[in-house]
C-alpha positions, 0 to 999 in steps of 0.5 A, a space after each residue: 714926096 711920091 714918085 716911084 711905082 715900086 721898091 725895085 726902083 730903090 737900087 737904080 742909079 737915080 741921082 741928084 746934083 752933088 752941089 744941090 744935095 751936099 752943099 760946099 766943102 767943109 770940115 770932117 764933120 760936114 758934107 763935101 761935094 764931089 766938085 770940091 774934091 781934088 781927086 777921087 780919093 776920100 778926104 778922110 781915107 786916102 793913100 799915104 806916101 807908102 801906098 797904105 791908107 792914111 786916116 784923117 782924125 777929127 778934132 777928138 781923134 776919131 777916125 774911120 775904123 779899120 774894118 778888115 778884122 771882120 770875118 772868119 779867123 779875123 779876116 783874110 783867111 780862105 774858108 777851109 775844105 774839110 774832109 768828108 767823114 760821113 755821107 747821107 743819101 736822100 730817100 729815107 723815111 726819116 731824113 732829119 733823123 738820118 742827117 742828125 745821126 750823121 752829124 752826131 757821129 762826126 761830132 763825136 770824132 776827135 778834132 784834128 790839130 786845126 780843130 776839124 772833126 769832119 764834114 757830113 756830105 748830103 748827096 744830091 737830092 731832096 730831103 724832107 725834114 720834119 724837125 730841125 737839124 742841130 750842130 752843137 760841136 765844133 769842127 763839123 761841116 754840113 755840105 751839100 752837092 749844089 744849091 740849085 733845084 737839082 742839088 741838095 735840097 732841105 725841105 722844112 715840112 709842116 706848120 710851126 705854131 704856138 710861139 710869140 717871137 718866131 725868130 727866137 724860137 729854136 724850132 723856127 730855125 731849120 738848121 741850128 749851130 749853137 755852142 752849149 753856153 755863152 761867154 762867162 765874164 768875170 765881173 769881179 776882176 773888172 778894171 777901170 779904163 783911166 783915159 778920159 777919152 778913147 776915140 773911135 778907131 783906137 786899139 789901145 787904152 790905159 787901165 787903172 791896173 794890169 795885174 794878172 793880165 797877159 797877152 792872149 787874154 780874152 776880154 770884154 771892153 765895156 763902154 758905158 752910156 749913162 743917163 747923162 749920155 742918154 740926155 746928150 743924144 736926146 733920147 730922154 723923156 724930156 727931149 722926146 716929150 714922152 717916156 714911151 720911146 725913151 732910152 735907159 742907160 746902156 752898155 756896149 761890150 767889145 769882144 777883144 784879145 789882148 795883143 800887148 801890155 806896156 805898163 798900164 797901156 793895153 793894146 787889143 786885136 781889133 779897133 773899138 767902134 764907139 768912143 769911150 768917155 768919162 762924162 758918159 760913164 767911162 769904160 772898163 775891161 772884164 776878162 772872160 772865158 768861153 768854154 761854151 762857144 764852139 768854132 770851125 763850123 760850116 754850112 755850104 753848097 746846099 739849098 733850104 726851102 720852107 713849107 708854107 700854106 699858099 692859101 694864106 695871103 694878104 694885100 696890106 704891107 704893114 708900115 709901108 706906103 699902101 698906096 704904092 702897093 694897093 691891090 697887090 697880093 702876096 703869100 703871107 703865111 707865118 706858121 712855118 720855118 722862120 730862119 734857114 740857118 741860126 748861129 749862136 755861141 760860135 766863132 770862126 764859123 761860115 755859111 757859103 754857097 747856099 740858097 734859101 726860099 720861102 723863109 719868113 725871117 733870115 737866111 742867116 741869123 748870126 746871134 749875139 754870141 757870134 764872132 768872126 763869122 763869114 757869110 758869102 755867096 748866098 741868095 735869098 728868094 721868095 720870102 713868105 711872111 707878112 711884109 711888116 716889122 721883124 720879118 724878112 731880115 734876110 741877113 741879120 747880124 747881132 754878133 761882132 766881127 762878122 763879114 757878109 759878102 757877095 750875097 743877094 736878097 730879093 723881096 726882103 725888108 731890112 735885107 742886110 741888117 744889124 740888130 741890137 747894141 750887141 752888134 758892136 763893130 767892126 761888122 761888114 756887108 761887102 758887094 751885096 745887093 737887094 732887089 725889090 726890097 720892101 724897106 732899107 738895109 741898115 743898123 736897126 736897133 738902139 745905137 748899133 756901132 761900127 758897121 761898114 756897107 761897102 759896095 752895097 746896092 740897096 736903099 740904106 739908112 743910118 739915121 734917127 727913127 722918130 715915134 719908135 723906141 729905136 731912136 738913133 739906130 746907127 753910129 759910126 756907120 760907113 757907106 762906101 761906094 754904095 748905090 741906091 737911095 739913102 739917108 745918113 744923119 749925124 747922132 750927137 756924140 758920134 758920126 755916120 758917113 756916106 762916101 762915094 755914094 751914087 743915089 738920092 740922099 732922101 729915103 722915101 720908105 716908111 716916111 712915118 718914121 723919118 725925121 728929116 730935120 736931123 743933122 746930116 752925117 758926113 757926105 762926100 763925093 755924092 754921085 761919084 765913086 772914090 778909090 779904092 773900090 773897096 775900103 774893106 779889101 784895101 784895109 785887108 791888104 794894108 794889114 795882111 798883104 795882097 794874098 789875104 785879099 786873094 784868099 777871100 775876094 772875087 773882085 779887084 779892089 
């Protein structure tokens, strides 16, 4: 089916009748048409007598999770304004060296009672960087004086050659925020989860023992998916008919803090976004320490630009329908900076008010060592790369409890994307937009769990990928009041949701990888938004009060 002339049409409000696409009303595991809904509230999440949201469970107790724990300091906390301790002027012979010296000088200062050492202020002007910048200590902020052409501009100069996986090579990131080491789980002190079934959205569970555990301890809640589970989701060689794309057993590690212990019942600070089931291997709790993870680090109010060779051009688009773009040339050099800002082994960090031009990969790449990260009010423009796999993932999350809000991407591919099973939710994209995208925003790896796309205007998918090792990409994903073409399908043993979506439930990007024969996910109120406007912000207000919403939001709920 081909009816469009270009990717810009993907975010337009093209619609079909809800009755034609959704069918009739049904149980929480079936589609519900807008016409059958008695109000503009969702049947699964709606206000109770006290005005707070009520979550309707399915037959096993699974609910749509509370996503409000995502973001800086666990959500609802205003990003800080850190005192300037060093200033750098443009125009020197070695801009990278002078900026790095200022960063290192502030990094050596003692932190205050809130963990802040100070901000490095880059005065308005153009800075030519012949090598990357690195922040390796907590409490340090890099701040500019504007994200426009006349603001603080960091220009990454020169070609970068000789690496096979550009997005993971440290010299491919113009700014690197990274602690010295990963978290350190103590697997010798693991405790088995006794419950046969822990539903999605739960915050408590029973352990076989709780000796030496206490409130405030940091733990990994590990969910196992054994080979029986791989067969149950149809990703074994026999189900697929080949071994090339089959899965092996996998685990999902939820990074949590203990908030209460009663006998052997443990409560944690944020919900789990994947069910834990004894037949699939059950779960365990593993205490950890994180001496190598830094915190209270920020990048703000500046502009990043990558050098590139304008003579390198292409007219093909990888796995995109080439008929649509025949004859269209674009800049495709890849021997330059891949990511503007790369964050790893960090918590309670932020990026705000930045603009990125000409990078091949991501404006912000939040790697698997990230927790409680906020990225807000950022813009990506004019990426330069081949428009094919693993490029142009403009806002990429591989960590946990991350919030990306009010961000824009132009000509990205998977613009708002979660990669790797390490991206255990809750993770949230809120009030974001993708214009002229070359593919859909989505969970984009094997069984990424617990993502919320809240008022996102972009083509979206939570689906099964055929003929590729991803298979089931997203589970327990929620699209809430989004706009644009989408595809949401139900993975065995889990669910994906589309509620209040305006757009066609049919994705025409990369049709080679689509399997339209899979069961639809839960679709409710197609072509009509529901209340509240934002699920995340309402959940935040319910948990922490209206001031928490005012701390972070520009729009009403």
